[in-house]
N, C-alpha and C positions, 0 to 999 in steps of 0.2 A: 700768666707765667712770670716768674721773677728772675730776670737776669741780674746777676750779681755785679757789683761795681767793678770787681776784678775779673770779669768774665772772659778775658782773653785766654785764661787757662792757667790754673795751678794744678791742683790735684783733682779731686773729684768734686770738691765743693763748689767749683765754679759752676757746676751744675750739681745737682745732688743726685738723688736717686728716686725711683718710684716703684713701689709694689708692696702693698701692706699685708700684714697678717692680722692686724686689727685687735691687739690686746692692750690692756692698760698697764703702764709701767708703775712701779712703786716709787714714791718720792725718795730722792736721794738725801744724803746727809746735808748737802749744801746745794739745794735745788734752785733752779732759775726763778721760780715765783718768789721764793724767800729772798733772793738776792736782788731781783730787779734786773732788767736788761742791761743797763749801763754798768751796774756793779758786776754782772756776770762777765762782761768783757774784761773788766779789770782783774777779776779773780782768775780768769783763764790766763791772762798775761802773767800774773804773779806766779801761778803754778808752773808756768813754763820757765820763768826766770829763776825761781827758787823751789825746785821740785822736792827738796828734802824738808823744807820748812812749811810749804803751803800745799795742802791737799787739793787734788783736782775737784772742781765743782761737778755736780751731776745734773743730768737731765733725765728724769725717770731713772732707769737702771744704768744709764750710759754715763761713763766718765768722760768729761769734755777734755779734748786734747788741744784744740786750737780754733781760733776764729778763722773762717774761710772767706766769708763775704756777706754782702747785704744788698738786697734789691727791693723792688716794689712789693713782692709777696712776703718777704720776711728775712730773717737772719739765719745763716747756716754755719754750723760748727762741725769739725771732725771730732769723733768720739770713739771710745772703746766699749765694746759690748762684752762685759766680763763673763756673762753666762755662756756665750758661744765663742768667746775669744776671737773677735773679729773687729775690724775697723768699719765704722759706719759714718754716714753724714746725717746730722740731726738738724731739722729746720723748725724754727719757731715762726709760726704764721703771724703776720702782722695784722692787727685789728680784728683778730678772730673773735673777740669777746664782746664786740659792740652791739650785736643784735642776737638775742637768744635763739630765735628761729633760724636765722642765717647760720649761727654757730652749730645748731643741731643738725642742719642739713649738711653743712660742711663736714662734720664728723662722720655722719652716715655715709655720704658719698665717698669720702676719702677711704673709709674702711672697705667700701665696696670694691675699691681698686685692688684689694688683696686677692681678688679672684682673677686679676689680669696679670699674665706673665708672658714676657716675650724677650728673645735674645737681644733685640735692639731697642728695648725700653728699660730704663734704669728701674731696679726693683725697689718697691716700698716694703719694708719689713714690719713696721708697726706704726700705729696711730694712737695717740692718747691725749687725754685732757687732764691737766694738772694745775691746780691753783688758778683757774681762770685763763690759762694759756693752752694753746693747742700745738702739739708737736707731731712731727712725722720723722721717723727713722728710716733712712734709705741706704741703698747700696752705695758704697764709696768706690769711685772709679778714678784711678790715676790717669790723667790725660789733659787734653786741651779742648776747649769748645771749638766747634768748627769756625766760629768767628775769629778766634786767634790763629787757628791752624791754617786757614785759607788766606791769611794776609801775606804769606810767602807765596810767590809764584810757583805753581805746581802743574805738572802735565795734566791735560784734560781728562785722560783716562783715570788717573789717580783721584781727581776731584769727583768724577762721575761715580767711581766705586764707593767713595765715602757717602755720597748722597743716595745711592741706591740702597745702602744699608739703612740710612735714616728713613728712606721711603718705605722700606719693609716694616719698620716700626710704626710709621703712620698708617700703612695699610692694615696692620694687625689691630691698631686702635679702632679704625673704622669698622673692621669686621666684627669687633666686639660690641658694636653699636654705640661707640663713643666718638667724640670730636675733640681734637687736640686744642684748637682755637688760637694758638700763638706760635706757629712754627717759624723759626728763624735760626740763623747760624749759632747764636748764643745759647739756644736751647737744645743743642745736641753736643755730645762730648765724644771725642775720639780717644780710645784707650791707647796709652803709650806702647804697651808691650806687644800688642798684636794688631793694632789698627781697627779694632771693632768700634763701630759707632753706635751710640745709644741716645735715645731721646731723654731729656731731663724734664722735671717738673710736670710730667703728664698728670692731668686730672685736676690741677689746682685752678686752672682757668675755668674748667667745666663747672666746678662747684660755685663759681661766682658768676654764673651765666645770667643772673638777674641784673648785673651791674649795667648802668647806662652806657650807650655807645655814643659816638661823636659824629656829627655831620661834617660835610666837606669844609665848612667854614670854621669848624672847631666848636660850634655850639652843640648842645645836646639834641639828639634826634627827636623828632616829634613823637609824642606818645610815651616818652620815657620820663621817669621821675629821677631827680638827682640834682646835685649842685656842683658847681665848679667846672666851667668850660675848659677844654683842653686844647692847647696850641698844637697844631699839627707839625710844627717845626721840631717838636720834641721827639726824639728817636725811639724812646722806649717807655711807654706808660702802661703800667699794669695795676696801679693802685685801685683798691676797691672804691667805687663811687665815682670813678672818672671814665676809664675806657678799658675794654677787655681786649687786650692784644697790643701789638706794636704797630703804629700807623704805617711805617715804611713797608711792612710785610703783610698788611691786612688787605683782604679782598674788598672790592667796592661795596658789596652787599652788606658787609659788617658795618660800614660807616652809615649806611642808610637805615640801620635799625633792624634789618632782616636777621633771622636766626642764622648763626653760623652752622655750616654742615661740612661734610667731607670735602666738597668742592672748594670751600673757603680755605681749608688746610692745603689743598692742592695749589691754590694761588700763592700762599706764603712759601710753599716748597719751591714753586717756580721762580719767585723773586730771589730766594736764597741761592738756588742753583745758578741762576743767571749771574748773580753777583760773584759767586765762587769761580765760575768759568771765565768771566770777562773782566773781573776786577772792578766792576761798577754795577749799580742797580739799573734795572731796565727803564726807570723813569727818572727824569732829572729832578722833579720836585720831591720833597721829603715824604710826601704821602702818596700812596698809589691812587687813591680816589681822586685827589686833586688832579693828577695827570689824566686819569680816565675821563673825568667830567669835563675838563677843559680841552679834550681832544688832543692832548699832547702826544706826539709820536714817541715810540720807544727810542731810547738812546742807542745809537749805532755802536756795536762793539768795536774795539780797536782793531785795526787792519791786521795786526800780527798775532791775533789770539790763537790761531791754529785749531779752533774747535770746528769739527765737521758741520756742514750745513744741516744734516739730518738731525743732529743733536739740537741745534738752534731751533729747528722747526717744532720739535717735540716740546721744548720748553716754552716756546711762544704760544702753543695751544693751551698750556696750563695757565697762561697769563691773560686769557680772554676776559674782557669785562663782563660778558654774559656768562653766568655759571653753566648754562646749558651748552655753551660752545666748548667748554673744557672737556677733559676726559671724563667718562662716566664713573671712573673710580681711580684711586691711586694704583690699584693693581694693573689697570689698563695702561696707565702712564708709565709704570715701571717696565712693563713688557716692551713698550716702544723704545724706552731708553736702553734696553738690552738688545734690541734688534739691529745690530750694527751691520749695514749692508756689505761692508768689506769682509766681514767674517763669513757672511752667506756666500759671497763670490769665491772666497778661498775654498769653502767646502765644495761648491759646485765643481771648481777646477780640479780639486783633489779627487772627486768622485769620477771624473771623466777618464782618468788614466793617462799614463805617459804617452802611449801610442796615439790616442786621440788628440792630445794636446800638440804632439809633434806634427800631426797632419794639418791642423788648422793654423799652426804657427802663431804669428803675432796677432791674427784676427781674434784669437781667444781672449786675449787681454783687452782688446778694444771693445769686443762685444760685452764682456762681463762688467765693464766699467759703467755701462748704461744702467739707469734705474729700472726696476722690474716693470714689465709691461702691464697694461690694464687687463690683458688676457689672462694674467696669472695671479690676479689679486685675490681670487677666491681661495680660501684656505679651509682647514679643518673646522667643522662646526661642532666637534665633540666637546669643546671647552671654551667657555666664555663667562661673562659675569653672571648670567642666569644660572648656568650649570654649577658654577662655583658656589653661588649663594645657596642653591638647593642642597648641594652636597654638604656644605658646612652646617646647614640647619639640621639635616638628617643625623650627622655625627653628634652634634651637641644635644639633640633631643634624645638620642638613644644610648649615648656613650658612657653615662655615669660620671663619677667624680673626676676621672682622668680624661674626660672628653676634650677639654680645652687643650691640654697638653698633646693629646693625639692629633688634634687639628693643626696645632702649630707646626708639627712635623709633616703632617699629611698634606696640608694646603700647598706649601711650596713644592713638594714633590709632584703633586698633580699639575701645578703650574708649569714646572719644567717639562713634564712629559707632553702636556698639551701644546706648549710653545714649540717643542722640538718637532712634533707632528706637523704643525703649521709651517715651520721653516723648511722642512724637508719636502713637503708638497710644493711649496713655492720654488725651491731650488730645482726639483725635478722638472717642473713645468717650464721654468726659464731655460734650462739646458736643452730640453726637447724643442722648445719653440725656436731656439737659435741654431738648431741643427747640430748640437754638441752631444746629444744623447740619442742613439738609434731607437727606432720605434719599438723593437722587441725589448730592449732594455728598459725603456720608459714604461711599457705595459707591465713588466715584471715588478718594477719599483712601485707603481701606482697600486697594483693588486696587493703587494706586501703592506703598503701604508694603509690600505683599506682594512686589512686584517688587524693591524695594530690599532686602528681607530675603533674597530668593532669591539676588541677586548677592552680598550680604555673606556668606551661608552658604556659597556656592560658594568664596569666597576663604578662609574659615576652614578648609574641608575641604582645599583645596589646600595650605595652610600645615601642616596636620596631617600630611600625607604628602609634604612638600615635598622637592625636590632643591635643589641649590645655585643653579640657574638661577631657580627660582621665588622663592627667598629674595632673590636679587639684585634682583628686580623687585617685591618685596612692598610696599615703601613707596610705590612709584609706583602699584601696583594699588589700594591702599586710598584713595589720593588721587583716583584716577579713578572711584571709585564715585560714582554720582549721589547728590547730597545728599538725605536724607529730607525736608529743609525744602521742597524743590520740590513735594512732595505737597500742600502747603497752597494751591498756585496752581490753584484749580479751573478757572478760565478756560483756562489753558494745557492742563490735562489734557483738557478737553472738546474743545479745538481739535485735538488730535492723536489723539483716540479717538472717531470717529463712533459713535453709539449702535448697539447690537445689540438687535433685538427679541426673539429667541428665547432664553430663559434657558439652555437646554442649550448653545447655541452660545457664548453669552457666557461661560459657565463654562469651556468648552474653550479659548476665546481667552485667557482670563486665565491658564490653566495654561501655554499656549504662550508667552505674553509673559514669564512667569517663566523659561522655558527660554532665551529670548533674553537675559534679564538675566544668566544664568549664562554664556552664550556671550561676553557683553561682558567679564565678569570674566576668563574664560580668555584673551581677547585681551590684556587689560591685563597679565596674568601671563606673556605671551610664548608661550602655548600656542595658536599660530595654527591648527594642524591640527585640534585639538579644537574650537576655536571655529567653524571652517568646517564641520566635520561636524555640530555641534549646530544651527547655523543652517540647514544644509541639511535636517536632519530636521524642523525646524519648517516649512520651506517645503513639504515633502511632506505633513505633517499638516494644513497650512492649506488645501491645495487643495480637499478635499471640503467645507470649511466655507463657501466662497464669500464670505469676508470679506476683501476686497482690502486694506484698511489693514494687516492682519497680514502679508500677503505683502510689502508695501512695507517694513515694519519688518525682516522677516527678510532681505530682499535687501540692505538697507543694512548689516545686521550681518555678513552673509557677505562682502559686498564689502569692508568695512573690514578684516576679518581677512585676506582674500586680498591686499589692498593691503599690509598689514604684512608678509605672508609673501613679497611680490614675485611673486605669481601673476598672470599676464596676464588671467585670467578676471575679475579685479576690475573692469575697465572695464565689461564687460557687465552685471554685477550692479548697479553704481552707476548706470549709465545707466537701466536698467529701474526701479530704486528711485526715481530722480528723477522720471521721467515719471509713474509710477504714483502717487506721493505727491502730485504736483501735481493729478492727477485726483481723488484722494480728499481733497484740501485738508488735508493733514497738514503744517503749516508747518515744524515742527521737523525732521521726517524729511526733508523736501525740502531744507532748508538744509544739514543734515549731509551728505546725499548729494551735493549740489552742491559743497560745500567740499572733499570728498575726491575727487570726480570730476576736478577740474582737475589734481590731482596725477598721476593715472594716464593723463591724456590727452597727456602728453609723454613720449616715450621717452628713453633716455639720450643719444641723438644729437641731441636737441632738435628733432625733426621736429614741426611744428605741425599739430595736428588740431583746428582750430576752437577753439583755446585762448582766444582773445580773447572769443569769444561765451560760452564756458563761464564765464569770470571775471565777465563782465557779469551773466549770469544768477545766478551764485552771490552776487554782491553784492546784487542785488535781493532774493533770498530771505533772506539773512542779516539784512537790515534789517527783516524782518518778524517775527523772533523776539524774545522778551522781552528787555528790557535786562539782566536778571540772567543771561541765557544767553550769557556772554562767550566760552565755549570754542569755539562755532561760529564766531564772528567772528575769534577768534585763529587757528583752523585755516585759515580762508579766507585771511587776510592772510599767514600764514606760508607756506602752500602757494603762494600767488601769487608770493611772493618767490622760492621755489625754482624755480618755472616760469620766471620771468624770468631767473634765473641760468643755468639749463640752456639757455635760448634765446640766451644771450650778451648779455643786457641788464642789466649790473650796476647802472646808475643806478636804473631802476625796481625792481630787486630790493631794493636798500637802502631805497628809499622804502616798499616793502611791509613789510619787516621792521620799520621804524620804526613803521608803522601797527600791526603785530602787538603790539609792545611797549606801545603806547598803550592797547590794549583790556584788558590784563591787570590785574586789581585788585591793589592793594597789600595786604600782610598775609595773603595766601592761599598756602598751601603748594603747591597744584597750580599756581597762577599763577607761583610762583617757578620751578617746574620747567619750565613752558612758556616762561617768559622766558629761562631758561638755554639752551633749545634754539634759540630765535630769535637770541640773542646769539652763539652759536657759528656759526650760519648766516651772520650778519653778518660775523663775524671772517674766515671763509673768503673771502667776496667782497672784503673790505677787503685781505686779504693778496694776492689775485690782482691787485688794482689797485695794489699797491705802497704802500698806506697802512698801513705796518707799525705805527706808533704807535697808530692807531685799532684795528687788529686786536688788539694787545696789551691795550688798554683793554677792548675787548668781551670778550675771553677771560677777563680778570681778573674782570669783572663776572659772567660766566657761572659761574666757579668759586665766587664768593661765594654766588650764588643756589643752586646745586646742592648746595654743602656744607651750607647751612642746612637743606636738605630731607632729605638723605640721610646726612649725617655725613661726616667727612674721609676715612674708610677705604673708602667705597663705590667699587666698580669704575668707575662712571660718572664719579665725581669724579677718580679717577686718570687715566682716559682724557682728560678735559678738561685736566688738568695737563700731560699729555704733548703735547697739541695746542699748548698755550701755549708749552711748551719748544721745540717746533719753530719757532714764530714767532720766539722770542728768538734762536734760532741763526741765523736769516736775517739778523739785524742784528749778529751777533757778541756778543750778551749771553750771559754764562756765569755 
């Protein structure tokens, strides 16, 4: 990795960018090979001083604007891309033409990076070979490297947030089967405008992986060929032929000549984060290996650092001399860095309720300050490194050209859901163990979390053996999983689950409810036949139990899947589910059945079958569900709009769609998807009314919402763009 001499931070060139599209540029009128490197610098300076008299030199098609910096890997310039009218950073790689085979591999592997894209890794736009020189055009980022940014004393949470972002970039690199090899504060840049952190120079060390490494005394490690021993006192050496990485941040195994892997990157991340948190590196010597080999203890942080002990423990594990003692992955490390015990304690206390907190008084605070007990360390087994790896492999294998983009959105969403499941299980266990959560409440919460985990596990299994259709709906499916946070609402759980006296029946009902959670996941994934069959099996199994609320739940689940599949039997299922849930006083089940029932009570010809009464009843029931359960009210309003549209009443249809938009919360990804659905429904009505300008506006808003949720290459985004193009054609826009 090449840190630039001015790497404290200027604009983006203190780090450049990385993410290629791998095409060849055309030589410019005054290109770098013709000028030579030294002359190029002079020409750039002259063009800045005398813009009217001296034309800008070019690198490929890029017009050079200014010199940004120079480091071991090469020289970096800010440039203008006239084709796309954007500012970029262009890097001239140092010594790239010395060995033909090395050069060929460097070009090949650098171009391969074009297939890698992540929000926290600077994008490479282009790689090209011109006149014996190798160039990389990268994203230009206005900001400062973390090395410069963290020199000012900052709150530990602000530092941790910056490094969590950098860690996300590292984790994505590893999940793409790559190794960064030289993580340090100078190789990450923090964008000025929004605080987003991105990794710099990714991939350049990887393509020099053949370079010799250095032993603890500075000599070349045994079995490696090369010349020029490197002094460990030097803080940053990346020049080809000496050392791959920066000694102060390198893991011990890198010095010993072992291949670097993801755990080596984790060590560099740990050194960097320690330095950022405590204002000093964890080892007094200039090289990590010297400290480890000589059994030198870590430097004690200053007494006034204010960093919690749990953060220090996490970072210390990443600094273990033995790679096997570190975290198994960056993803696992990041999970622990996010697992703030104080946040867990606040959530537990908030879930207990004011009355319970008043009863136990000051004992609550004292109890919750303690660390979680060993009795509560067992957490959800639905999500871990194994499951994540299998899900990712399934998506990339089956997902087609947009698979990587799908996973970049899907992976973090699955992480968040799995982490929330684990946290809430731990919190419920701790509250119950300490007498802060009654037995009945604890049982309801655990059963609810079991259902959430069953649905989540079903999705993970579908991803593991996914086809392209499942991958296309995967991000929608994870968004439609019911939130584990809902399991803290004991009153809502009691309202929809009338008590069961017999323990054996209760246990069997709990099992069958988990099956219904799996059926719901199958429906979200577009596997309607499977969902119908699973819900039908639950109906049969529920019959001998005599517990009518379970039958109502199974009917609404089967009716919903049948509705999505366009099966006429959906109406009968949803009718029976509605009236049965009203008898058993299951508010949420009744509201869902009523909201979906109005959709199936109008056929394509618009024949009215008591639709008005159905809408009135559905509105009454929707008003009885909790305020947080916005999805039922959205479905009711959106379906009401569709019904009015089918019946030839565009005015009431548009009013219903406006109502649907009004109940969707801001900042919620599922909400954004539902909002895009309603906006497209509005656009169709507006188009038929001849209100083309409004239709274009609604379609444009829909595209913005759905792109934010699924990414620009998702099939549903492309379909929405096609719909917008049709509207434009109606008014002659091309």
